[in-house]
N, C-alpha and C positions, 0 to 999 in steps of 0.2 A: 858564349853563355854568360849571363850576368848572375852573380851570386852576391848576396849581401853579407854583412859582417856577422850574421848569425847562421850562416850556411844555407840560407833559403834561396832557392832559384827564383829569379825575377824574369818572367816571360810574358807578362800581361799588362797592357797599357789601357787605361780608361782616359779617353781624350774628350774633354768638354769643348764643343765648338761655339757655344754661346751661353750667356747667362740669362737670356730672355726666355720667357715662357708665356704661353697663351692660357694657362690655368693659374689659379691663385690658391693652391692647396695650403691650408693654414699651417701645416707642419713643416712647410718648406720655405715660405716667405710671407711677409705681411700682406694684408688684403690690398693695400694701395700699391703693391709691387716694390721694386727696389730702385735705387739710383742706377739705372742701366749704364753699362760701360759704353764709352764712345767707340766709334769704329777704329780710331787710332790706338786705343788701348787693347783691343782684341788682336789676337794673332790672325794674320792673313792665312788663307788656304795654302799659299805658297810656303809660308813659314811652318805651318803644321805638317805639310807634306815633307818638308826638309827634315824636320826632327823625327817624324815617323820613319822615314827612310833610314836615318842613322840608327835609330833604336832597333829596327828590324835587323840591320847588319850586326848590331851588338848582341842580339839574342831574343828580342821580343817576337813572340809567335802569334799573339792574339791581340787585337785592338777592338775595344768597344767604344763606339761613338755615343756620347751623352750630351747633356746640356745642364741647365735650362732644357729647352725642348729643341732637339737638333733640327727638326723640319721647319722651324720658323726662320732659320738662317737661309738667305738667298743662295741659290746654286749649290745646295748641299749635295745633290746627286752627282754633280760634276766632280766634287771632291771625293765622294765615296767611290766613284769610278776609278779615279787615280789611285786611291788606296788599295783597291781590289787588285791592282796590277803589280803591287810590290812583291818582288821575288823573296821568298822566305816567310811571308806572312801566311800563316795556315788558317787563320780564322778571323773574319770581320763580322762583328755583331753590333747591334744598336739597342739602346734603351730609349723608349719613346712613350709619350702619354697617349698616342694614338689619335689625337684630334685631327691631324692633317695627313696621317700616314697612309691611309687606305689606297689612294691613287698611285702611290709609288711602289706598292707591293710587287707587281709584275717585274718592274725594273730591278728591285732588290733581289728577286729570285735569279734574274739573269746575271747579276753581279756575283752570285755565289754566297749571298747572305743566307745562312742555314738556320739562324736562331735570332729571335727578337724578344727582348724583355719589354712587356707592356704593363704600364702602371695602371692598376685598377683596384681601388680600395673598397668598392661596393658593387653589388648587382642591382641596386635600387636607384632609379633616376633621381628621386628626390634627395636621397642622401648624397648622391654624387654631386649635386649642385651645392649642398650644404658644405661639403668638404672642399670642393674645388672652386666654388664661386662662379662657375660657368655651366651653361646648359649644353654640354657636349657629350653626354652619355651615349647617344645613338651613334655618333661618329666613332667613338672608341670601340664600341661593339662591332661596328662595321669593319674596323681595322682587324680585330681578332678574327672575324669570319674570313676576311681576305687572306690573312696569313695562313690560316688552316687550309683554305682552298688551294693555295699554292705550295702546300707541303713544307712551310717554314715552321720550325719548332717555336712554340709559344710558351714563354714563361710569364705568368702573371705575378706582378709584384704588388703585394698588399701590405700597407703599413697598418699595424693593429693599434687602435686608439680608443682609450676608455671614453665611453659616452658618445662615440661617433659611429663605429662600424662593428662592434662586437657581434651584433646579430647577423653579420654577413659571413662570419667565419665558416659556419656549417654549410650554408648555401654555396659558398665558393668551393669548398671541398667537394660538395655534391656535383659540381660542374665537371669534375674529373671522371665521373662515372661514364659519361657518354663522349666526352671530348679528350683527345690526347694532349692535354695541357698540363703544365706543371704550375701549381699555385704555391707561391712562396710567401709566407707570412713573415713580416719584418718588424723587429722591435722598433718602437718609435725612438728617434734620436733628437738631440738638441740643436738641430741645424735649421732654424726657421727664420733667422735673419732679423728678428725684431729686438734683440738685446735683452729679452726677458730671462730670468733665472730659471733654468731647468729644474723642476722639482722632483724628478725621479721617475723611474719606470714602474708603471702599474701592471703592464702585461709583458712579462719576460718570456723567454722561450719555453720555460717549464710550464707556465700557466697556459700558454697558447696550446701546447701539446695536450694538456689536461682537457681543455675545451674541445679539441678535435676528437680526442679519445672517447669523450662522453657521447658524442654523436655517432662515432664509428668505432665500436669496441674491437672490431677485428683488425684495426690498423696495425701494420707491421713495419718495423725499422728495416730499411734496405741499406746496402753499402753506399757510402758517400764517395763520389768521384774524387780523384786526386785534386787537391787545392780547393775543394768545395767550401763555400762559406755557409752552406745550409745543411741542417740535419734532415735527411730525406726519408720519406715514408710512403708506403704503398697500401692501398685498401684492396683486398681481394675482389676481383671482378671489375675493377675500375680501369679505364683505358689510360688515364693520366695519373699523376702522383702529386704529393704535397711535400712541402719543405718548410723549415723554420730557420730564419736567419737571425742569429743572436748579435745584431748590429751594435747594440748598446752594451750588452754583456761582454762582447769581444772574446768569445771562446775560441775563435778560429785563427787567431793571430799567429800561432806557431807555424802554420803552413802557408802564410800569406805570400802570394806570388805576384802581387799587383802593385803598380804605381799609378798615380794620377797626374794629369796636366790640366790645369784650369784654363778658362778662356783667355786669361791674360798671360799665360805661359808659365805660371808657377808650378813647379814640380813638387808633388806631395808623395812621399813614400809611405804615408799613412793617412787615412781619412781624417784622423784627429790631430795631425800636426798643422802648423800654420804656414807651410810653404818653406822649402829649404833652398830653392834656387829658381831664378827666373830665366828660363831658356830663351824666351823671346828677346830679352835684353842682350843675351850672348849673341844671338843671330844678328840683331840690329847693330851690334858693335863689330860685326863682321869677323867674329871669332872663327878660326879654322876648324875643320872637322876633328882633327886630333885634339885640339884644345877643348872642344865641347865634350868629346868622349872622355877625356881625362877628368874633366869637371864632374861629369855624370858618375863615373866610377867612384870618385871621392864621396859623392853624396850617397850612393848606394852602400858604401862601406862605413857610413856613420848613421845607419838606420836605427830607429827606435826598436826595441825588442817587441813591443806590443802597443796597442792603442792607448793603454793607460799611461805608459811611459811617454808616448808622443804627446798626450794631452798635458802631462806635467811639465814637459819641456817647452811648451808654447811661450813665445816671447811677444809677438805682435798683438795677439788677442789674449786677454786675461780671462780664461774660460772660453767655452765654445758657443759663439752666438751668430756666426755668419750663416748665410743662407746656403742650403744644399745646391741651389741653382748657380752660385758662384764657385762652388767646389767641383761640381761634376758628378752628379748622382751616384 
């Protein structure tokens, strides 16, 4: 079991397999995209499997595959198949924008993937194009339908943005009436990769809840699962539920059980730090398993208390300006 220096259990890895994406959501990256990583800079599947195998031995029980968009990387299903066979891994999940995902759903079901986070910021095709810069709304909705058809749990991730999709909050919650989906509204964060100064949060978790409560006065708070990053709510008679993730307010740091590995192998023990160790470099230097384990334990034992401290301790980036695509959603 991995425990950090604040007594928090660490059993969840978010692994980004690529920085590339087939959408251009303005809150994640500039419209022209990023300076994409070269193949040599990316971790290979073999390197990722090696580090995942080691981390599962150390106590990681859940792995979420993210990006960028995972399904733009070639042979992703072969890698997922290998991961699904790791002894000791209890849960394999994926975060996707859904553009390319629908054809893979039957195979994901066979691999034992029980839950998928699907990014969906609006139920309107026009606003979808305005937010993402791409006309892919129909493909995303097809992915949701396929996931539900195959009995895979669907969590819809919606970033709440002033002047962009506020009018979608109520319709998205209404979706939970007939569909067994969980809609999670996420505070906007300063990870869009264009170097602009983040001017602050207009829609925090309190205001989002007020908006939802105005449309659904009967909404009730329900118990939050262990390690939950969302405040969770149920509307009587609805098949699904709603949640709010205070991603910028960072109210859930005290129970954080997760670490991240970026596409280039940077280990982040907090979304807001600037990378504490490059695991890919250790592997390519042919470090032994015990050396890597000891190095990892040292990093876990110097973890920031919360996201605010992690941001204050940043060295490489003065302030938070990198793209979420380079971090791993």
